[in-house]
C-alpha positions as CSV (number, residue, x, y, z in Angstrom):
1,X,251.6,18.0,110.6
2,X,251.5,15.4,113.4
3,X,255.0,16.4,114.5
4,X,254.0,20.0,114.7
5,X,251.0,19.2,116.9
6,X,253.1,17.1,119.3
7,X,255.6,19.9,119.5
8,X,252.8,22.4,120.4
9,X,251.4,20.0,123.0
10,X,254.9,19.7,124.5
11,X,255.2,23.4,124.8
12,X,251.8,23.6,126.4
13,X,252.8,21.0,129.0
14,X,256.1,22.8,129.7
15,X,254.2,26.1,130.3
16,X,251.6,24.5,132.5
17,X,254.3,22.7,134.5
18,X,256.4,25.8,134.9
19,X,253.3,27.8,136.0
20,X,252.0,25.2,138.5
21,X,255.3,23.9,139.9
22,X,257.7,26.7,139.5
23,X,256.9,28.5,142.8
24,X,255.8,25.4,144.7
25,X,258.0,25.6,148.0
26,X,256.1,22.8,149.8
27,X,257.9,19.8,151.3
28,X,257.1,16.2,151.9
29,X,258.6,14.6,155.0
30,X,259.2,10.9,155.5
31,X,259.8,9.5,159.0
32,X,261.3,6.1,159.7
33,X,262.5,5.5,163.3
34,X,265.0,8.2,164.0
35,X,265.3,9.1,160.4
36,X,263.6,11.9,158.6
37,X,263.7,12.7,154.9
38,X,262.4,15.9,153.4
39,X,261.9,16.2,149.7
40,X,260.1,18.9,147.7
41,X,256.6,18.3,146.6
42,X,257.5,18.6,143.0
43,X,260.1,15.8,143.3
44,X,257.6,13.6,145.2
45,X,255.0,14.0,142.5
46,X,257.4,13.2,139.7
47,X,258.7,10.2,141.6
48,X,255.2,8.9,142.3
49,X,254.3,9.2,138.6
50,X,257.5,7.4,137.6
51,X,256.9,4.6,140.1
52,X,253.3,4.2,138.9
53,X,254.5,4.1,135.3
54,X,257.2,1.5,136.1
55,X,254.7,-0.7,138.0
56,X,252.2,-0.6,135.2
57,X,254.8,-1.5,132.6
58,X,256.0,-4.3,134.8
59,X,252.5,-5.7,135.3
60,X,251.9,-5.5,131.5
61,X,255.1,-7.3,130.8
62,X,254.2,-10.1,133.3
63,X,250.7,-10.4,131.8
64,X,252.2,-10.6,128.3
65,X,254.6,-13.3,129.4
66,X,252.0,-15.3,131.1
67,X,249.5,-15.0,128.2
68,X,252.1,-15.9,125.6
69,X,251.0,-19.6,125.2
70,X,247.3,-18.5,124.8
71,X,248.2,-15.9,122.2
72,X,250.3,-18.4,120.3
73,X,247.4,-20.8,120.2
74,X,245.1,-18.0,119.0
75,X,247.6,-17.0,116.3
76,X,247.9,-20.6,115.1
77,X,244.1,-20.9,115.0
78,X,243.8,-17.6,113.1
79,X,246.4,-18.8,110.7
80,X,244.5,-22.1,110.1
81,X,241.2,-20.1,109.7
82,X,242.8,-17.9,107.1
83,X,244.2,-21.0,105.3
84,X,240.7,-22.6,105.3
85,X,239.1,-19.5,103.8
86,X,241.9,-19.3,101.3
87,X,241.4,-22.9,100.3
88,X,237.7,-22.2,99.9
89,X,238.4,-19.3,97.6
90,X,240.9,-21.4,95.7
91,X,238.3,-24.1,95.2
92,X,235.8,-21.7,93.8
93,X,238.4,-20.1,91.4
94,X,239.6,-23.5,90.2
95,X,236.0,-24.6,89.6
96,X,235.3,-21.5,87.5
97,X,238.6,-22.2,85.6
98,X,237.4,-25.8,84.8
99,X,240.1,-27.4,86.8
100,X,237.7,-29.7,88.6
101,X,240.2,-32.0,90.3
102,X,242.1,-29.1,91.8
103,X,238.8,-27.6,92.9
104,X,237.7,-30.8,94.7
105,X,241.1,-31.1,96.4
106,X,241.0,-27.5,97.6
107,X,237.4,-28.0,99.0
108,X,238.6,-31.1,100.8
109,X,241.6,-29.2,102.2
110,X,239.2,-26.5,103.5
111,X,237.1,-29.1,105.3
112,X,240.2,-30.7,106.8
113,X,241.4,-27.3,108.1
114,X,237.9,-26.5,109.4
115,X,238.2,-29.4,111.8
116,X,241.3,-27.9,113.4
117,X,239.7,-24.4,113.9
118,X,237.4,-24.0,116.8
119,X,235.8,-20.9,115.4
120,X,234.9,-22.7,112.1
121,X,234.0,-26.0,113.7
122,X,230.4,-25.0,114.2
123,X,230.1,-22.9,111.0
124,X,227.5,-24.9,109.0
125,X,227.4,-22.5,106.1
126,X,231.2,-23.0,105.6
127,X,230.7,-26.8,105.7
128,X,227.8,-26.8,103.3
129,X,229.6,-24.6,100.8
130,X,232.8,-26.7,101.0
131,X,230.7,-29.9,100.4
132,X,228.9,-28.3,97.4
133,X,232.2,-27.1,95.8
134,X,233.6,-30.6,96.3
135,X,230.4,-32.1,94.8
136,X,230.6,-29.8,91.9
137,X,234.1,-30.9,91.1
138,X,233.2,-34.5,91.4
139,X,230.1,-34.1,89.2
140,X,232.3,-32.6,86.4
141,X,234.7,-35.5,86.9
142,X,231.7,-37.9,86.5
143,X,232.2,-39.3,90.0
144,X,228.5,-39.7,90.7
145,X,229.0,-41.8,93.8
146,X,231.3,-39.3,95.4
147,X,229.1,-36.4,94.3
148,X,226.0,-38.0,95.9
149,X,227.9,-38.6,99.1
150,X,228.9,-35.0,99.3
151,X,225.3,-33.9,98.6
152,X,224.0,-36.1,101.5
153,X,226.6,-34.5,103.9
154,X,225.7,-31.0,102.7
155,X,222.0,-31.7,103.3
156,X,222.7,-33.0,106.8
157,X,224.4,-29.7,107.6
158,X,222.1,-27.3,105.7
159,X,218.9,-27.9,107.6
160,X,216.3,-25.5,106.2
161,X,216.7,-22.2,104.4
162,X,218.4,-20.9,101.3
163,X,221.2,-23.4,101.6
164,X,218.8,-26.3,101.5
165,X,217.0,-24.8,98.5
166,X,220.2,-24.3,96.7
167,X,221.2,-28.0,97.3
168,X,217.8,-29.1,95.8
169,X,218.1,-26.9,92.8
170,X,221.7,-28.0,92.2
171,X,220.8,-31.7,92.7
172,X,217.9,-31.4,90.2
173,X,220.2,-29.7,87.6
174,X,222.8,-32.5,88.0
175,X,220.1,-35.2,87.7
176,X,218.9,-33.6,84.4
177,X,222.4,-33.5,83.1
178,X,222.5,-37.2,83.9
179,X,219.3,-37.6,81.8
180,X,217.5,-38.7,84.9
181,X,214.3,-36.7,84.5
182,X,212.4,-38.6,87.2
183,X,215.0,-37.9,89.9
184,X,215.1,-34.3,88.8
185,X,211.4,-33.8,89.0
186,X,211.4,-35.5,92.5
187,X,214.0,-32.9,93.6
188,X,212.0,-30.1,92.2
189,X,208.8,-31.4,93.9
190,X,210.5,-31.0,97.3
191,X,210.9,-27.2,96.7
192,X,208.5,-24.8,98.5
193,X,205.9,-23.1,96.2
194,X,207.8,-19.8,96.3
195,X,211.1,-21.4,95.3
196,X,209.4,-23.5,92.6
197,X,208.3,-20.3,90.8
198,X,211.8,-19.0,90.5
199,X,213.2,-18.7,87.0
200,X,215.9,-21.4,87.6
201,X,213.4,-23.8,89.0
202,X,211.1,-23.3,86.0
203,X,213.9,-23.8,83.6
204,X,214.8,-27.1,85.2
205,X,211.1,-28.1,85.2
206,X,210.9,-27.3,81.5
207,X,214.0,-29.3,80.8
208,X,212.6,-32.3,82.8
209,X,209.3,-32.2,81.1
210,X,210.9,-32.3,77.7
211,X,213.1,-35.2,78.7
212,X,210.0,-37.1,79.9
213,X,208.3,-36.4,76.5
214,X,205.5,-34.3,78.1
215,X,205.2,-31.3,75.8
216,X,201.9,-30.0,77.3
217,X,203.5,-29.8,80.7
218,X,206.6,-28.3,79.2
219,X,204.3,-25.8,77.3
220,X,202.7,-24.6,80.6
221,X,206.1,-24.1,82.2
222,X,207.4,-22.3,79.1
223,X,204.5,-19.9,79.3
224,X,205.4,-19.1,82.9
225,X,209.0,-18.5,81.9
226,X,207.9,-16.3,79.1
227,X,205.7,-14.4,81.5
228,X,208.6,-13.9,83.9
229,X,210.8,-12.8,81.0
230,X,213.0,-16.0,81.2
231,X,213.5,-15.8,77.5
232,X,213.6,-13.1,74.9
233,X,210.4,-12.6,73.0
234,X,211.6,-14.3,69.8
235,X,213.0,-17.2,71.7
236,X,209.8,-17.6,73.8
237,X,207.7,-17.6,70.6
238,X,209.9,-20.2,68.9
239,X,209.9,-22.4,72.0
240,X,206.2,-22.3,72.5
241,X,205.6,-23.2,68.9
242,X,208.0,-26.1,69.0
243,X,206.3,-27.5,72.1
244,X,202.9,-27.1,70.6
245,X,204.2,-29.0,67.5
246,X,205.4,-31.8,69.8
247,X,202.1,-32.0,71.6
248,X,200.2,-32.2,68.3
249,X,202.6,-34.7,66.8
250,X,202.2,-37.1,69.7
251,X,198.5,-37.5,68.9
252,X,197.6,-40.7,67.1
253,X,193.8,-40.6,66.9
254,X,191.0,-38.1,66.9
255,X,190.5,-38.1,70.6
256,X,194.2,-37.5,71.4
257,X,194.4,-34.8,68.7
258,X,191.3,-33.0,70.0
259,X,192.6,-33.2,73.6
260,X,196.0,-31.8,72.5
261,X,194.3,-29.0,70.6
262,X,192.1,-28.0,73.5
263,X,195.1,-28.1,75.9
264,X,196.8,-25.4,73.9
265,X,196.4,-21.8,75.0
266,X,194.0,-19.6,73.1
267,X,197.0,-17.6,71.8
268,X,198.6,-20.8,70.5
269,X,195.3,-21.8,68.7
270,X,195.5,-18.4,66.9
271,X,199.1,-18.8,65.8
272,X,199.2,-19.5,62.1
273,X,202.1,-21.9,62.4
274,X,200.4,-23.9,65.2
275,X,197.1,-24.0,63.3
276,X,198.9,-25.2,60.1
277,X,200.7,-28.0,62.1
278,X,197.4,-29.1,63.6
279,X,195.7,-29.1,60.2
280,X,198.5,-31.2,58.7
281,X,198.4,-33.7,61.6
282,X,194.7,-34.0,61.2
283,X,195.1,-34.6,57.5
284,X,197.7,-37.3,58.2
285,X,195.2,-39.1,60.4
286,X,192.5,-38.8,57.8
287,X,190.5,-36.2,59.7
288,X,190.0,-33.8,56.9
289,X,186.7,-32.4,58.3
290,X,188.4,-31.6,61.6
291,X,191.3,-30.0,59.8
292,X,189.0,-27.8,57.8
293,X,187.1,-26.9,60.9
294,X,190.2,-25.7,62.7
295,X,191.6,-23.9,59.6
296,X,188.5,-21.9,58.7
297,X,188.6,-19.3,61.6
298,X,192.3,-18.5,60.9
299,X,191.6,-18.4,57.1
300,X,189.0,-15.8,57.6
301,X,191.6,-13.5,59.2
302,X,194.4,-14.5,56.8
303,X,194.3,-11.2,54.9
304,X,195.4,-9.4,58.1
305,X,198.4,-11.6,58.7
306,X,202.0,-11.4,57.6
307,X,202.9,-13.1,54.3
308,X,204.9,-15.9,56.1
309,X,201.9,-16.7,58.3
310,X,199.5,-16.5,55.4
311,X,201.7,-18.9,53.5
312,X,201.5,-21.5,56.3
313,X,197.7,-21.3,56.3
314,X,197.6,-21.6,52.5
315,X,199.9,-24.6,52.4
316,X,197.8,-26.2,55.2
317,X,194.7,-25.8,53.0
318,X,196.5,-27.5,50.2
319,X,196.8,-30.7,52.2
320,X,193.2,-30.8,53.4
321,X,191.5,-29.5,50.3
322,X,189.8,-32.8,49.5
323,X,186.1,-32.6,50.3
324,X,186.0,-28.8,50.8
325,X,182.5,-27.4,51.1
326,X,181.0,-24.6,49.0
327,X,181.4,-22.1,51.9
328,X,185.1,-22.1,51.2
329,X,184.8,-20.7,47.7
330,X,184.1,-17.0,48.7
331,X,186.8,-17.2,51.4
332,X,189.4,-18.4,48.9
333,X,188.4,-16.1,46.1
334,X,188.5,-13.1,48.4
335,X,192.0,-13.9,49.6
336,X,193.1,-14.6,46.0
337,X,191.9,-11.2,44.9
338,X,193.9,-9.5,47.7
339,X,197.0,-11.6,47.6
340,X,197.0,-13.3,44.2
341,X,200.7,-12.8,43.7
342,X,201.7,-15.1,46.6
343,X,202.5,-18.6,45.3
344,X,201.1,-20.4,48.4
345,X,197.7,-18.5,48.0
346,X,197.6,-19.4,44.3
347,X,198.3,-23.1,45.1
348,X,195.5,-23.1,47.8
349,X,193.0,-21.5,45.4
350,X,193.9,-23.9,42.6
351,X,193.4,-27.0,44.8
352,X,190.1,-25.6,46.1
353,X,188.7,-24.9,42.7
354,X,189.9,-28.3,41.5
355,X,188.1,-30.0,44.4
356,X,184.9,-28.1,43.5
357,X,185.4,-29.2,39.9
358,X,185.9,-25.6,38.7
359,X,188.5,-26.8,36.3
360,X,188.7,-23.7,34.1
361,X,189.7,-21.6,37.1
362,X,191.8,-24.3,38.7
363,X,193.9,-25.2,35.6
364,X,195.6,-21.8,35.3
365,X,196.3,-21.5,39.0
366,X,197.7,-25.1,39.2
367,X,200.0,-24.4,36.3
368,X,201.3,-21.3,38.1
369,X,201.8,-23.5,41.2
370,X,203.7,-26.2,39.2
371,X,206.1,-23.5,37.9
372,X,206.6,-21.7,41.2
373,X,210.1,-22.7,42.3
374,X,209.7,-21.0,45.7
375,X,207.1,-23.7,46.7
376,X,208.2,-27.0,48.0
377,X,208.5,-30.1,45.7
378,X,205.5,-32.0,47.3
379,X,203.2,-29.0,46.6
380,X,204.3,-28.6,43.0
381,X,204.0,-32.4,42.5
382,X,200.5,-32.3,43.9
383,X,199.6,-29.5,41.5
384,X,200.9,-31.5,38.5
385,X,199.0,-34.7,39.5
386,X,195.9,-32.7,39.9
387,X,196.4,-31.2,36.4
388,X,196.8,-34.8,35.2
389,X,193.6,-35.9,36.8
390,X,191.7,-33.0,35.3
391,X,193.2,-33.8,31.9
392,X,192.1,-37.4,32.1
393,X,188.6,-36.4,33.1
394,X,188.5,-34.3,30.0
395,X,189.9,-37.2,27.9
396,X,193.2,-35.6,27.1
397,X,195.6,-38.5,27.9
398,X,198.6,-36.8,26.2
399,X,198.4,-33.8,28.6
400,X,197.8,-36.1,31.5
401,X,200.9,-38.2,30.7
402,X,203.0,-35.0,30.3
403,X,201.9,-33.8,33.7
404,X,202.7,-37.2,35.3
405,X,206.2,-37.1,33.7
406,X,206.9,-33.6,35.1
407,X,205.7,-34.7,38.5
408,X,208.0,-37.7,38.5
409,X,210.9,-35.6,37.4
410,X,210.6,-33.2,40.3
411,X,213.2,-33.7,43.0
């Protein structure tokens, strides 16, 4: 198609030339001393055009010849620049491929080439990225001194902005991988408030808080992450529960336990698993009244819960049943009527009736508990020992001894 167009243009030029110059009888005369030269106007115009073209071509050739050294230098600089970028891409690819020594060498080669390229010499982003890639390779190679040196060089070039934020986040992550939670938190503290609320920063803060054995601080951070959808719903629920467990387990007296309980979110204090853990911890510390106080609001709503959650509350009541007040009897009887087929509810009711010395009601429920293989061994053993105590109070030593033997035989 292009050839056809050029052919048409050639015909157009020929027609225009023939029309304009075909009947041109004008002459151009040149005088030099006694000499006179007459040429047609057409020849003069064609000659003038040819001379202009030849002069222009000659000037271009001279310019090209004179600028050859400059263009050679520019070509060599461009070649080095391309080689530097290629080394940077190679370093990134090798880092992703877990060839860390090669990645570090490629990043260093990029830095060496940068020094020879005027266009890259002042490119701070290129320098920062090369130092970070080199530091990443050194970190994976456990060369902490070299890594820290590269980080310092990168920070000196980064100034402020996204590059500096990235360096701080990366440094904090590496500090946490080194199990240095204090240094990691120090790096995170240097972040601006907006950056500190990003998902990655919150993840690092959560990891640092867990390393420093600060579950309440970790719990607050985990809530923020869950709010920003940093975890799936199931993972967030499991993490929040485990952190609440850690906070409760770190309490060693009543004051610490109350402070840990109050520091929990209202949703955590309504979670059956968290309530059960708090009740067990209070029972371990001998705070049975406090355990019963925390358990009662959740127990009143137990009939609305899932069977697994109700089981947690029932087993928690088993461990704090000693000294239960009379107000618990209607609550336990009501739940027993609605969910009397659940072994944990049966065990809780049996222990409650036994504590209130309602031995007739308690004996049957405790026997069911002792035979329920779905319950844990400590709960079944506790039921058998309670049966033995009831039998002794009734003067039946034979039954009491049998119950003690069965309790001792449980594994």
